[in-house]
C-alpha positions in Angstrom: 0.1 0.2 0.2 1.1 3.1 -1.1 1.0 6.6 0.9 1.0 9.5 0.3 3.8 12.6 1.7 0.9 13.7 3.9 -0.3 10.0 4.8 3.3 9.2 5.9 3.4 12.4 8.1 -0.3 11.6 9.7 1.0 7.5 10.3 4.1 9.3 12.1 2.0 11.6 14.3 -0.2 9.0 15.8 2.7 7.1 16.3 4.6 9.4 18.1 1.6 11.2 20.0 0.8 7.1 20.9 4.7 6.8 22.3 4.3 10.0 24.1 0.8 9.1 25.9 2.6 5.8 27.0 5.9 7.5 28.0 3.7 10.5 30.2 1.4 7.7 31.6 4.1 4.9 32.6 6.2 7.5 34.2 3.2 9.2 36.5 2.7 5.1 37.5 6.0 4.8 38.6 5.8 7.8 40.1 8.9 9.8 38.0 8.7 13.3 37.9 7.9 14.4 33.7 9.0 17.5 31.9 6.3 20.1 32.1 6.8 19.7 27.7 5.5 16.6 27.8 1.7 17.2 27.8 1.7 20.7 25.5 3.8 18.1 22.9 1.0 15.4 23.2 -1.4 18.2 22.7 0.0 19.9 20.3 0.4 16.6 17.9 -3.6 15.8 19.1 -4.3 19.0 18.1 -3.1 18.1 14.6 -4.4 15.4 13.9 -7.8 16.7 15.0 -7.3 19.4 12.8 -6.8 17.0 9.8 -9.3 14.3 10.7 -12.0 17.7 10.5 -10.7 18.9 6.9 -10.8 15.3 5.7 -14.9 14.6 7.0 -15.0 18.7 5.8 -13.3 18.2 2.1 -15.6 14.5 2.0 -18.8 17.0 2.8 -17.6 19.1 0.3 -17.2 16.7 -2.7 -20.7 14.7 -2.3 -23.0 18.3 -1.9 -20.8 20.5 -4.6 
């Protein structure tokens, strides 16, 4: 399966976000104080993914109605 450059970027963003979330919760469970930038990184990647998902929905709707 051949992915476009944007799709590859989305896959890497999703994988990176999941790894960072896992890192955050593991450090929280173990009791290690994590960096304050870690939740900001996770939310930034999540916001990027939400934006692209909403854009896909909008473009699909626009394509079927117009």
